N, CA, C and O atoms as CSV, one atom per row, in Angstrom:
chain,resi,resn,atom,element,x,y,z
A,1,MET,N,N,-4.244,26.804,43.565
A,1,MET,CA,C,-3.198,26.667,44.548
A,1,MET,C,C,-2.084,25.812,43.951
A,1,MET,O,O,-2.336,24.760,43.362
A,2,LYS,N,N,-0.868,26.275,44.113
A,2,LYS,CA,C,0.269,25.578,43.551
A,2,LYS,C,C,0.983,24.796,44.656
A,2,LYS,O,O,1.337,25.364,45.689
A,3,LEU,N,N,1.193,23.501,44.442
A,3,LEU,CA,C,1.890,22.666,45.417
A,3,LEU,C,C,3.394,22.825,45.256
A,3,LEU,O,O,3.922,22.864,44.145
A,4,ILE,N,N,4.058,22.913,46.379
A,4,ILE,CA,C,5.509,22.992,46.362
A,4,ILE,C,C,6.030,21.656,46.868
A,4,ILE,O,O,5.917,21.343,48.053
A,5,LEU,N,N,6.591,20.888,45.978
A,5,LEU,CA,C,7.121,19.577,46.321
A,5,LEU,C,C,8.589,19.512,45.941
A,5,LEU,O,O,8.990,20.067,44.918
A,6,PRO,N,N,9.397,18.841,46.754
A,6,PRO,CA,C,10.808,18.727,46.398
A,6,PRO,C,C,10.991,17.782,45.215
A,6,PRO,O,O,10.240,16.823,45.035
A,7,ALA,N,N,11.980,18.073,44.440
A,7,ALA,CA,C,12.323,17.174,43.345
A,7,ALA,C,C,12.930,15.921,43.952
A,7,ALA,O,O,13.903,16.010,44.701
A,8,GLN,N,N,12.396,14.800,43.657
A,8,GLN,CA,C,12.803,13.549,44.291
A,8,GLN,C,C,14.276,13.230,44.026
A,8,GLN,O,O,14.945,12.651,44.882
A,9,ASP,N,N,14.779,13.597,42.862
A,9,ASP,CA,C,16.159,13.288,42.537
A,9,ASP,C,C,17.149,13.959,43.483
A,9,ASP,O,O,18.212,13.406,43.761
A,10,HIS,N,N,16.814,15.125,43.969
A,10,HIS,CA,C,17.736,15.858,44.834
A,10,HIS,C,C,17.804,15.290,46.244
A,10,HIS,O,O,18.793,15.518,46.941
A,11,PHE,N,N,16.806,14.572,46.680
A,11,PHE,CA,C,16.749,14.109,48.060
A,11,PHE,C,C,16.848,12.601,48.196
A,11,PHE,O,O,16.786,12.086,49.313
A,12,THR,N,N,16.998,11.888,47.111
A,12,THR,CA,C,17.125,10.445,47.153
A,12,THR,C,C,18.603,10.088,47.107
A,12,THR,O,O,19.335,10.539,46.225
A,13,ALA,N,N,19.033,9.277,48.062
A,13,ALA,CA,C,20.437,8.888,48.107
A,13,ALA,C,C,20.744,7.924,46.969
A,13,ALA,O,O,19.956,7.034,46.650
A,14,THR,N,N,21.883,8.123,46.381
A,14,THR,CA,C,22.330,7.212,45.342
A,14,THR,C,C,23.265,6.182,45.969
A,14,THR,O,O,23.607,6.285,47.147
A,15,ALA,N,N,23.670,5.209,45.195
A,15,ALA,CA,C,24.557,4.172,45.716
A,15,ALA,C,C,25.876,4.771,46.192
A,15,ALA,O,O,26.489,4.243,47.120
A,16,ILE,N,N,26.318,5.851,45.581
A,16,ILE,CA,C,27.574,6.489,45.972
A,16,ILE,C,C,27.446,7.147,47.343
A,16,ILE,O,O,28.409,7.161,48.110
A,17,ASP,N,N,26.279,7.691,47.661
A,17,ASP,CA,C,26.084,8.444,48.892
A,17,ASP,C,C,25.796,7.575,50.115
A,17,ASP,O,O,25.683,8.107,51.219
A,18,LEU,N,N,25.677,6.282,49.959
A,18,LEU,CA,C,25.272,5.443,51.078
A,18,LEU,C,C,26.364,5.241,52.124
A,18,LEU,O,O,26.055,5.107,53.308
A,19,GLU,N,N,27.600,5.216,51.730
A,19,GLU,CA,C,28.695,4.952,52.659
A,19,GLU,C,C,29.568,6.191,52.803
A,19,GLU,O,O,29.759,6.934,51.841
A,20,PRO,N,N,30.099,6.417,54.006
A,20,PRO,CA,C,31.004,7.551,54.182
A,20,PRO,C,C,32.339,7.277,53.484
A,20,PRO,O,O,32.761,6.129,53.345
A,21,THR,N,N,32.966,8.319,53.067
A,21,THR,CA,C,34.266,8.180,52.408
A,21,THR,C,C,35.343,7.945,53.460
A,21,THR,O,O,35.104,8.099,54.658
A,22,ALA,N,N,36.510,7.577,53.002
A,22,ALA,CA,C,37.629,7.355,53.920
A,22,ALA,C,C,37.990,8.650,54.646
A,22,ALA,O,O,38.332,8.624,55.829
A,23,ALA,N,N,37.918,9.762,53.956
A,23,ALA,CA,C,38.223,11.053,54.582
A,23,ALA,C,C,37.206,11.383,55.671
A,23,ALA,O,O,37.572,11.899,56.727
A,24,GLU,N,N,35.941,11.090,55.421
A,24,GLU,CA,C,34.903,11.340,56.430
A,24,GLU,C,C,35.099,10.440,57.646
A,24,GLU,O,O,34.920,10.884,58.780
A,25,LEU,N,N,35.465,9.187,57.419
A,25,LEU,CA,C,35.725,8.282,58.534
A,25,LEU,C,C,36.936,8.730,59.348
A,25,LEU,O,O,36.934,8.623,60.574
A,26,ASP,N,N,37.970,9.230,58.671
A,26,ASP,CA,C,39.134,9.755,59.378
A,26,ASP,C,C,38.768,10.961,60.229
A,26,ASP,O,O,39.238,11.094,61.359
A,27,GLN,N,N,37.931,11.840,59.691
A,27,GLN,CA,C,37.500,13.024,60.442
A,27,GLN,C,C,36.685,12.623,61.669
A,27,GLN,O,O,36.854,13.200,62.743
A,28,ILE,N,N,35.816,11.651,61.516
A,28,ILE,CA,C,35.023,11.167,62.654
A,28,ILE,C,C,35.948,10.583,63.713
A,28,ILE,O,O,35.760,10.819,64.907
A,29,GLU,N,N,36.943,9.822,63.278
A,29,GLU,CA,C,37.900,9.228,64.215
A,29,GLU,C,C,38.667,10.305,64.977
A,29,GLU,O,O,38.901,10.168,66.177
A,30,ARG,N,N,39.062,11.386,64.280
A,30,ARG,CA,C,39.771,12.488,64.951
A,30,ARG,C,C,38.860,13.208,65.948
A,30,ARG,O,O,39.328,13.674,66.987
A,31,GLU,N,N,37.574,13.301,65.642
A,31,GLU,CA,C,36.640,14.016,66.504
A,31,GLU,C,C,36.012,13.131,67.584
A,31,GLU,O,O,35.239,13.631,68.402
A,32,MET,N,N,36.318,11.850,67.608
A,32,MET,CA,C,35.690,10.938,68.555
A,32,MET,C,C,35.896,11.323,70.020
A,32,MET,O,O,34.953,11.165,70.796
A,33,PRO,N,N,37.062,11.820,70.458
A,33,PRO,CA,C,37.176,12.254,71.856
A,33,PRO,C,C,36.193,13.380,72.206
A,33,PRO,O,O,35.632,13.397,73.301
A,34,VAL,N,N,35.991,14.306,71.284
A,34,VAL,CA,C,35.036,15.400,71.516
A,34,VAL,C,C,33.617,14.843,71.575
A,34,VAL,O,O,32.832,15.221,72.445
A,35,ILE,N,N,33.296,13.960,70.666
A,35,ILE,CA,C,31.955,13.370,70.634
A,35,ILE,C,C,31.684,12.614,71.926
A,35,ILE,O,O,30.610,12.756,72.510
A,36,SER,N,N,32.638,11.816,72.377
A,36,SER,CA,C,32.466,11.050,73.609
A,36,SER,C,C,32.297,11.965,74.822
A,36,SER,O,O,31.470,11.704,75.695
A,37,ALA,N,N,33.085,13.033,74.868
A,37,ALA,CA,C,32.982,13.973,75.986
A,37,ALA,C,C,31.631,14.681,75.980
A,37,ALA,O,O,31.041,14.901,77.038
A,38,GLU,N,N,31.142,15.036,74.799
A,38,GLU,CA,C,29.835,15.695,74.719
A,38,GLU,C,C,28.705,14.753,75.109
A,38,GLU,O,O,27.728,15.182,75.724
A,39,VAL,N,N,28.823,13.477,74.761
A,39,VAL,CA,C,27.815,12.488,75.164
A,39,VAL,C,C,27.822,12.329,76.682
A,39,VAL,O,O,26.766,12.225,77.306
A,40,GLU,N,N,29.003,12.311,77.268
A,40,GLU,CA,C,29.112,12.192,78.726
A,40,GLU,C,C,28.481,13.407,79.419
A,40,GLU,O,O,27.796,13.263,80.431
A,41,LEU,N,N,28.716,14.593,78.872
A,41,LEU,CA,C,28.101,15.809,79.426
A,41,LEU,C,C,26.589,15.741,79.310
A,41,LEU,O,O,25.874,16.073,80.255
A,42,LEU,N,N,26.108,15.320,78.177
A,42,LEU,CA,C,24.668,15.203,77.970
A,42,LEU,C,C,24.055,14.197,78.948
A,42,LEU,O,O,22.980,14.444,79.494
A,43,ASP,N,N,24.720,13.079,79.170
A,43,ASP,CA,C,24.237,12.090,80.133
A,43,ASP,C,C,24.148,12.683,81.540
A,43,ASP,O,O,23.182,12.448,82.266
A,44,ALA,N,N,25.172,13.455,81.910
A,44,ALA,CA,C,25.173,14.070,83.236
A,44,ALA,C,C,24.037,15.086,83.362
A,44,ALA,O,O,23.421,15.197,84.421
A,45,GLN,N,N,23.760,15.820,82.294
A,45,GLN,CA,C,22.681,16.804,82.339
A,45,GLN,C,C,21.310,16.130,82.343
A,45,GLN,O,O,20.387,16.601,83.008
A,46,ILE,N,N,21.177,15.046,81.615
A,46,ILE,CA,C,19.894,14.334,81.558
A,46,ILE,C,C,19.526,13.771,82.929
A,46,ILE,O,O,18.350,13.727,83.289
A,47,MET,N,N,20.525,13.345,83.689
A,47,MET,CA,C,20.237,12.770,85.007
A,47,MET,C,C,19.588,13.780,85.950
A,47,MET,O,O,18.924,13.389,86.909
A,48,THR,N,N,19.772,15.063,85.689
A,48,THR,CA,C,19.238,16.076,86.594
A,48,THR,C,C,17.993,16.764,86.048
A,48,THR,O,O,17.558,17.774,86.601
A,49,ILE,N,N,17.416,16.238,84.978
A,49,ILE,CA,C,16.251,16.896,84.374
A,49,ILE,C,C,15.047,16.872,85.301
A,49,ILE,O,O,14.388,17.896,85.481
A,50,ASP,N,N,14.752,15.731,85.886
A,50,ASP,CA,C,13.510,15.599,86.651
A,50,ASP,C,C,13.696,15.744,88.154
A,50,ASP,O,O,12.778,15.459,88.924
A,51,ARG,N,N,14.864,16.179,88.571
A,51,ARG,CA,C,15.092,16.398,90.003
A,51,ARG,C,C,16.115,17.505,90.171
A,51,ARG,O,O,16.829,17.860,89.234
A,52,SER,N,N,16.172,18.028,91.344
A,52,SER,CA,C,17.163,19.075,91.580
A,52,SER,C,C,18.545,18.440,91.679
A,52,SER,O,O,18.702,17.329,92.188
A,53,ALA,N,N,19.525,19.153,91.192
A,53,ALA,CA,C,20.888,18.631,91.155
A,53,ALA,C,C,21.497,18.639,92.549
A,53,ALA,O,O,21.404,19.624,93.282
A,54,THR,N,N,22.116,17.534,92.893
A,54,THR,CA,C,22.834,17.453,94.155
A,54,THR,C,C,24.251,17.981,93.942
A,54,THR,O,O,24.642,18.308,92.822
A,55,GLU,N,N,24.995,18.056,95.011
A,55,GLU,CA,C,26.384,18.507,94.891
A,55,GLU,C,C,27.184,17.552,94.009
A,55,GLU,O,O,28.040,17.987,93.238
A,56,LEU,N,N,26.912,16.271,94.118
A,56,LEU,CA,C,27.585,15.283,93.288
A,56,LEU,C,C,27.233,15.471,91.807
A,56,LEU,O,O,28.099,15.365,90.939
A,57,ASP,N,N,25.964,15.748,91.529
A,57,ASP,CA,C,25.537,15.996,90.150
A,57,ASP,C,C,26.228,17.224,89.571
A,57,ASP,O,O,26.692,17.206,88.431
A,58,GLU,N,N,26.294,18.288,90.360
A,58,GLU,CA,C,26.947,19.504,89.896
A,58,GLU,C,C,28.421,19.264,89.601
A,58,GLU,O,O,28.962,19.785,88.626
A,59,ARG,N,N,29.058,18.478,90.444
A,59,ARG,CA,C,30.467,18.146,90.234
A,59,ARG,C,C,30.634,17.301,88.968
A,59,ARG,O,O,31.568,17.514,88.195
A,60,ARG,N,N,29.731,16.348,88.759
A,60,ARG,CA,C,29.782,15.494,87.572
A,60,ARG,C,C,29.608,16.331,86.299
A,60,ARG,O,O,30.314,16.119,85.313
A,61,ILE,N,N,28.678,17.268,86.325
A,61,ILE,CA,C,28.452,18.133,85.163
A,61,ILE,C,C,29.657,19.035,84.921
A,61,ILE,O,O,30.076,19.221,83.779
A,62,ARG,N,N,30.207,19.589,85.979
A,62,ARG,CA,C,31.368,20.475,85.843
A,62,ARG,C,C,32.565,19.713,85.259
A,62,ARG,O,O,33.265,20.230,84.389
A,63,ARG,N,N,32.795,18.498,85.732
A,63,ARG,CA,C,33.899,17.694,85.208
A,63,ARG,C,C,33.661,17.315,83.751
A,63,ARG,O,O,34.591,17.305,82.945
A,64,ALA,N,N,32.425,17.007,83.423
A,64,ALA,CA,C,32.102,16.662,82.031
A,64,ALA,C,C,32.313,17.871,81.125
A,64,ALA,O,O,32.819,17.723,80.012
A,65,ARG,N,N,31.931,19.070,81.584
A,65,ARG,CA,C,32.174,20.285,80.792
A,65,ARG,C,C,33.662,20.507,80.578
A,65,ARG,O,O,34.095,20.887,79.490
A,66,ASN,N,N,34.440,20.267,81.627
A,66,ASN,CA,C,35.890,20.430,81.500
A,66,ASN,C,C,36.472,19.425,80.506
A,66,ASN,O,O,37.389,19.759,79.755
A,67,ARG,N,N,35.950,18.199,80.495
A,67,ARG,CA,C,36.420,17.207,79.530
A,67,ARG,C,C,36.083,17.634,78.097
A,67,ARG,O,O,36.882,17.433,77.183
A,68,VAL,N,N,34.904,18.219,77.907
A,68,VAL,CA,C,34.523,18.700,76.580
A,68,VAL,C,C,35.481,19.808,76.146
A,68,VAL,O,O,35.973,19.797,75.017
A,69,LEU,N,N,35.743,20.749,77.025
A,69,LEU,CA,C,36.648,21.849,76.688
A,69,LEU,C,C,38.055,21.340,76.381
A,69,LEU,O,O,38.699,21.817,75.446
A,70,THR,N,N,38.530,20.377,77.161
A,70,THR,CA,C,39.852,19.803,76.938
A,70,THR,C,C,39.910,19.074,75.600
A,70,THR,O,O,40.876,19.217,74.852
A,71,ALA,N,N,38.881,18.297,75.303
A,71,ALA,CA,C,38.848,17.558,74.038
A,71,ALA,C,C,38.783,18.510,72.856
A,71,ALA,O,O,39.442,18.283,71.841
A,72,ARG,N,N,37.996,19.575,72.973
A,72,ARG,CA,C,37.923,20.556,71.881
A,72,ARG,C,C,39.254,21.277,71.703
A,72,ARG,O,O,39.692,21.511,70.576
A,73,ARG,N,N,39.898,21.627,72.815
A,73,ARG,CA,C,41.201,22.280,72.740
A,73,ARG,C,C,42.223,21.374,72.059
A,73,ARG,O,O,42.967,21.819,71.185
A,74,ASP,N,N,42.257,20.106,72.458
A,74,ASP,CA,C,43.204,19.168,71.867
A,74,ASP,C,C,42.946,18.987,70.373
A,74,ASP,O,O,43.887,18.923,69.582
A,75,LEU,N,N,41.681,18.904,69.990
A,75,LEU,CA,C,41.346,18.754,68.574
A,75,LEU,C,C,41.774,19.986,67.784
A,75,LEU,O,O,42.308,19.864,66.682
A,76,THR,N,N,41.544,21.159,68.337
A,76,THR,CA,C,41.937,22.402,67.674
A,76,THR,C,C,43.448,22.502,67.557
A,76,THR,O,O,43.966,22.912,66.519
A,77,ASN,N,N,44.155,22.131,68.610
A,77,ASN,CA,C,45.611,22.194,68.578
A,77,ASN,C,C,46.188,21.206,67.563
A,77,ASN,O,O,47.169,21.510,66.883
A,78,ARG,N,N,45.575,20.021,67.464
A,78,ARG,CA,C,46.038,19.048,66.478
A,78,ARG,C,C,45.802,19.546,65.054
A,78,ARG,O,O,46.625,19.330,64.164
A,79,ALA,N,N,44.673,20.213,64.853
A,79,ALA,CA,C,44.360,20.719,63.515
A,79,ALA,C,C,45.258,21.892,63.141
A,79,ALA,O,O,45.574,22.085,61.966
A,80,ALA,N,N,45.668,22.667,64.128
A,80,ALA,CA,C,46.492,23.852,63.864
A,80,ALA,C,C,47.974,23.511,63.778
A,80,ALA,O,O,48.751,24.286,63.220
A,81,ALA,N,N,48.379,22.367,64.320
A,81,ALA,CA,C,49.793,22.009,64.323
A,81,ALA,C,C,50.251,21.681,62.913
A,81,ALA,O,O,49.578,20.939,62.199
A,82,PRO,N,N,51.390,22.226,62.507
A,82,PRO,CA,C,51.891,21.895,61.161
A,82,PRO,C,C,52.349,20.453,61.115
A,82,PRO,O,O,52.848,19.914,62.103
A,83,LEU,N,N,52.178,19.845,59.977
A,83,LEU,CA,C,52.619,18.474,59.800
A,83,LEU,C,C,54.146,18.477,59.685
A,83,LEU,O,O,54.720,19.254,58.922
A,84,THR,N,N,54.785,17.610,60.442
A,84,THR,CA,C,56.246,17.532,60.401
A,84,THR,C,C,56.654,16.352,59.542
A,84,THR,O,O,55.847,15.474,59.239
A,85,GLY,N,N,57.891,16.348,59.163
A,85,GLY,CA,C,58.393,15.251,58.347
A,85,GLY,C,C,58.508,15.667,56.899
A,85,GLY,O,O,58.462,16.852,56.567
A,86,GLY,N,N,58.656,14.692,56.060
A,86,GLY,CA,C,58.803,14.982,54.648
A,86,GLY,C,C,60.254,15.079,54.251
A,86,GLY,O,O,61.142,14.733,55.030
A,87,ALA,N,N,60.497,15.540,53.066
A,87,ALA,CA,C,61.866,15.648,52.567
A,87,ALA,C,C,62.599,16.780,53.256
A,87,ALA,O,O,62.052,17.864,53.454
A,88,ALA,N,N,63.843,16.514,53.620
A,88,ALA,CA,C,64.622,17.534,54.313
A,88,ALA,C,C,65.651,18.141,53.410
A,88,ALA,O,O,66.400,19.022,53.832
């Protein structure tokens, strides 16, 4: 029987891989409204796991979904917008 083991070098983080780059941090910062909205939606859904949803719960979930959609739309629009400025 032949054992299949991963090569340790491929899965061990090096000193370079320990910290996110400036570009990765900028991307996280741009996506933070979406992340926050998704966490809020998840919180609203978790509250209704062990009980039936009340009208207030349904409204909270619906509003959280709308916030997620709005945040995703805004992020997409910002990414699609051409950068202005520069030499004229």
